[in-house]
ROFIBA-702516 format. One line per 2 residues: their letters; for each residue x, y negated, z negated of C-alpha. Coordinates in steps of 0.25 Angstrom, whole numbers. Each point is the difference from the previous one (the first is absolute). Example, Ala and Ser with C-alpha at 12.3 -4.5 7.8 and 13.67 -1.06 7.14 Angstrom:
% ROFIBA-702516
AS> 49:18:-31  6:-14:2
% end
This chain:
% ROFIBA-702516
ME> 249:-130:-545  3:-4:-15
QF> 14:3:-5  5:1:-14
QI> 14:-5:-4  8:9:-10
KD> 13:-4:-7  9:11:-4
KE> 11:-1:-11  10:-7:10
SR> -10:-10:4  -3:4:14
ET> -13:-1:6  -8:11:6
SI> -12:-1:8  -11:11:0
DR> -11:-1:10  -14:5:-4
PK> -4:13:7  -8:-2:12
KY> -15:3:-1  -8:8:10
KV> -15:1:2  -8:12:2
IF> -11:-1:11  -11:10:3
YN> -7:0:14  -14:4:4
DD> -3:12:8  -13:7:4
FT> 3:13:-8  5:-2:-14
TM> -11:-1:-9  -3:-12:-9
DF> 0:9:-12  14:5:3
VV> 6:-14:1  -6:-4:-13
EV> 5:12:-7  14:-2:6
LK> 0:-15:-5  -4:5:-14
TV> 9:11:-1  13:-4:7
FY> -1:-15:-1  -7:-1:-14
KS> -11:-9:5  -13:-1:-8
DE> -13:5:6  -4:-14:4
EA> 13:-4:6  1:13:8
SS> -14:-2:5  3:-14:4
IM> 13:3:7  -7:12:7
MK> -11:-9:5  11:-10:5
VH> 7:11:8  -13:4:6
SE> -5:-14:4  13:-6:4
GS> 8:11:5  11:0:-11
AE> 3:-5:-14  12:-2:-9
VG> -1:10:-11  12:-5:-9
VY> 14:-6:0  11:8:-5
SY> 15:2:0  5:9:12
DV> 1:13:-7  -13:-1:-7
AM> -7:-5:13  5:12:8
TK> -3:10:-11  -14:-5:0
VE> -1:0:15  5:15:1
MT> -9:4:-11  -12:-6:7
KS> 4:6:13  2:14:-6
LA> -14:0:-7  -6:-5:13
RK> 6:11:8  -3:10:-10
EN> -15:-4:2  2:-1:15
FP> -2:-15:1  8:-9:9
LR> 1:-11:-10  10:-10:5
VS> 9:-7:-11  12:-9:2
CV> 10:-7:-8  4:-14:4
QV> 10:-10:-6  -6:-12:-6
% end
């Protein structure tokens, strides 16, 4: 992990680590519609139509796909928003957050 060196007024060095990154992964299931997955990718993850469709097809054909890489708080917020929207529509869409 990359570190930064900072010198304060007393010439002491302090190391600051970059925040860890987490990837959000969508998993395929037999019930969640492709249209719903594309809509979530566009609204929650701000993907373009083409990118959302491409990710959705990867999830469908390969069983899972990485949606994006974010800081922990952002990744978990997006996971929870996705799960909430899926449950509201009665879809069992499975989403996870994994440290990179």
